[in-house]
C-alpha positions as CSV (number, residue, x, y, z in Angstrom):
1,M,-6.2,-13.3,-37.2
2,A,-3.8,-10.5,-38.2
3,V,-6.2,-7.9,-36.8
4,D,-6.4,-9.8,-33.5
5,N,-2.6,-9.8,-33.3
6,V,-2.5,-6.1,-33.9
7,R,-5.1,-5.5,-31.2
8,V,-3.2,-7.6,-28.7
9,S,0.0,-5.9,-29.6
10,R,-1.5,-2.5,-29.1
11,A,-3.0,-3.5,-25.8
12,E,0.4,-4.9,-24.7
13,R,2.1,-1.7,-25.7
14,Q,-0.4,0.4,-23.8
15,A,0.0,-1.7,-20.7
16,Q,3.8,-1.3,-21.0
17,T,3.5,2.4,-21.4
18,R,1.2,2.6,-18.4
19,E,3.6,0.6,-16.3
20,R,6.5,2.7,-17.4
21,L,4.7,5.9,-16.5
22,I,3.9,4.5,-13.0
23,V,7.5,3.5,-12.4
24,V,8.8,6.9,-13.5
25,A,6.1,8.8,-11.6
26,R,6.8,6.8,-8.5
27,E,10.5,7.8,-8.6
28,M,9.6,11.5,-9.1
29,F,6.7,11.7,-6.6
30,L,9.0,10.0,-3.9
31,S,12.0,12.2,-4.7
32,D,10.4,15.6,-5.4
33,G,6.9,15.3,-3.9
34,Y,3.5,15.5,-5.4
35,A,3.2,19.2,-5.9
36,A,6.6,19.6,-7.6
37,T,6.0,16.7,-10.1
38,S,4.1,17.6,-13.2
39,L,2.7,15.4,-15.9
40,D,5.0,17.1,-18.4
41,K,8.0,16.2,-16.3
42,V,6.8,12.6,-16.0
43,A,6.2,12.3,-19.7
44,V,9.7,13.7,-20.6
45,R,11.5,11.5,-18.0
46,A,9.6,8.4,-19.3
47,G,10.3,9.2,-22.9
48,F,6.7,9.8,-24.0
49,S,4.5,12.7,-25.1
50,K,2.1,14.3,-22.6
51,G,-0.7,12.7,-24.8
52,A,0.6,9.3,-23.8
53,V,0.1,10.2,-20.2
54,Y,-3.5,11.4,-20.8
55,S,-4.3,8.3,-22.8
56,N,-3.6,6.2,-19.6
57,F,-4.6,8.6,-16.8
58,A,-7.2,11.3,-16.6
59,G,-4.8,13.6,-14.6
60,K,-2.1,13.8,-12.0
61,E,-4.4,12.7,-9.2
62,Q,-5.2,9.4,-11.0
63,L,-1.5,8.8,-11.8
64,C,-0.5,9.4,-8.1
65,M,-3.3,7.0,-7.1
66,A,-1.8,4.3,-9.3
67,V,1.6,5.0,-7.7
68,L,0.2,4.6,-4.2
69,D,-1.6,1.4,-5.3
70,S,1.8,0.0,-6.4
71,I,3.3,0.9,-3.0
72,H,0.3,-0.6,-1.1
73,E,0.4,-3.8,-3.1
74,E,4.1,-4.2,-2.0
75,Q,3.2,-3.6,1.6
76,I,0.4,-6.0,1.6
77,E,2.5,-8.6,-0.1
78,G,5.2,-8.2,2.6
79,V,2.6,-8.7,5.4
80,V,1.1,-11.8,3.7
81,T,4.5,-13.3,3.1
82,A,5.3,-12.8,6.8
83,F,2.1,-14.5,8.0
84,S,2.5,-17.3,5.5
85,Q,5.7,-18.6,7.2
86,D,5.7,-22.3,8.0
87,T,5.7,-21.8,11.8
88,D,3.3,-21.2,14.7
89,L,1.4,-18.0,15.3
90,D,4.1,-16.4,17.5
91,G,6.7,-17.2,14.8
92,R,4.6,-15.5,12.2
93,I,4.2,-12.4,14.4
94,E,8.0,-12.3,14.8
95,A,8.3,-12.6,11.0
96,F,5.9,-9.7,10.6
97,A,7.9,-7.6,13.1
98,A,11.1,-8.3,11.1
99,W,9.4,-7.1,7.9
100,A,8.0,-4.0,9.6
101,R,11.4,-3.0,10.8
102,E,12.5,-2.7,7.2
103,G,9.2,-1.9,5.4
104,L,7.2,0.3,7.8
105,G,7.5,4.1,7.8
106,Q,9.7,4.7,4.8
107,P,10.1,8.6,5.0
108,R,9.6,9.3,1.3
109,W,6.4,7.3,0.7
110,T,5.0,8.3,4.0
111,A,5.5,11.9,3.1
112,L,3.8,11.3,-0.2
113,E,0.8,9.6,1.5
114,V,0.5,12.6,3.8
115,E,0.9,15.2,1.0
116,F,-1.6,13.5,-1.3
117,G,-4.0,12.8,1.5
118,A,-4.2,16.6,2.2
119,I,-5.6,17.0,-1.3
120,A,-8.7,15.1,-0.2
121,R,-10.0,18.3,1.4
122,Q,-10.4,19.9,-2.1
123,S,-10.9,16.9,-4.3
124,P,-14.0,14.7,-3.9
125,Y,-12.3,12.2,-6.3
126,V,-9.2,11.8,-4.1
127,A,-11.4,11.6,-0.9
128,T,-13.6,8.9,-2.4
129,E,-10.7,6.8,-3.8
130,L,-8.7,7.0,-0.6
131,V,-11.7,5.8,1.5
132,K,-12.3,3.0,-1.0
133,R,-8.7,1.9,-0.9
134,H,-8.5,2.0,2.9
135,R,-11.5,-0.2,3.1
136,E,-10.0,-2.6,0.6
137,I,-6.8,-2.7,2.6
138,R,-8.7,-3.2,5.9
139,A,-10.7,-6.0,4.3
140,A,-7.5,-7.7,3.1
141,I,-6.0,-7.5,6.6
142,A,-9.2,-8.8,8.1
143,E,-9.2,-11.8,5.8
144,L,-5.5,-12.4,6.7
145,V,-6.4,-12.2,10.4
146,R,-9.3,-14.6,9.8
147,R,-7.1,-17.2,8.1
148,V,-4.2,-16.9,10.5
149,T,-6.4,-17.1,13.7
150,T,-8.4,-20.0,12.3
151,E,-5.2,-21.9,11.7
152,A,-4.2,-21.1,15.3
153,G,-7.5,-22.3,16.6
154,L,-8.7,-18.8,17.6
155,G,-11.2,-18.3,14.8
156,D,-14.2,-18.1,17.2
157,V,-12.7,-15.6,19.7
158,V,-11.0,-13.0,17.5
159,D,-13.0,-10.4,15.6
160,P,-11.1,-10.1,12.3
161,D,-12.7,-6.7,11.4
162,Q,-12.0,-5.1,14.7
163,A,-8.4,-6.5,14.7
164,A,-7.9,-5.2,11.2
165,T,-9.0,-1.7,12.1
166,T,-6.8,-1.7,15.2
167,L,-3.7,-3.0,13.3
168,L,-4.2,-0.7,10.3
169,S,-4.6,2.3,12.6
170,L,-1.5,1.4,14.6
171,G,0.4,0.7,11.4
172,I,-0.4,4.1,9.9
173,G,0.4,5.9,13.1
174,L,3.6,4.0,13.8
175,G,4.7,4.4,10.2
176,T,4.2,8.1,10.4
177,L,6.2,8.4,13.6
178,R,8.9,6.1,12.2
179,S,9.3,8.2,9.1
180,L,10.3,11.1,11.4
181,D,12.3,9.0,14.0
182,S,13.8,5.8,12.6
183,T,14.9,4.8,16.2
184,I,11.3,4.0,17.1
185,D,11.0,0.2,17.6
186,V,8.2,-1.5,15.7
187,G,8.2,-4.3,18.3
188,V,5.1,-2.5,19.8
189,F,3.3,-3.8,16.7
190,A,4.1,-7.4,17.6
191,D,3.3,-6.8,21.3
192,T,-0.1,-5.3,20.3
193,M,-0.9,-8.4,18.2
194,R,-0.1,-10.7,21.1
195,A,-2.2,-8.6,23.5
196,L,-5.2,-8.7,21.1
197,L,-4.9,-12.5,21.0
198,K,-4.4,-12.9,24.7
199,S,-7.3,-10.7,25.6
200,S,-9.5,-12.7,23.2
201,T,-8.6,-16.0,24.9
202,V,-9.1,-14.8,28.5
């Protein structure tokens, strides 16, 4: 029993260390950029040795991927929350537009996405992992579209996969533009959603 408790404690400590490293690395990647942030700097800021970093991540690419995962999880959670409002479809689209005005196109994390994405040209690992994650995000959006349109009685006329690809592409492009020009209105996102649904019901 004592051995089991020690193992659980060690696992918990390692999980806490990993989480702390992700939090600190996120702050540094967003403020200083990917290239300017080293594992040594992250370790020092987090209060750990560099060995602690390598015991949780194989390298800086893996650590940055974990940081981006945390950002993507927050973004998806925001979208799901908006589309889970107790209202009709149009009300849910408006809730999403309200979230997008605050959560879409944050300059620092958009810059990090672009900087890290450029590494994919030299790193097969980064290229493979980014493709994998974009597919997962697209699948999550497709499932959300499928649920929402089914509840609205449009389940047979809307292609969730095509809608997810369209919305993700628009979101990435609009987010990038908005990171440079915050005056761009994300209302076009809501208008596109409505257009997709109307064209499907014609």
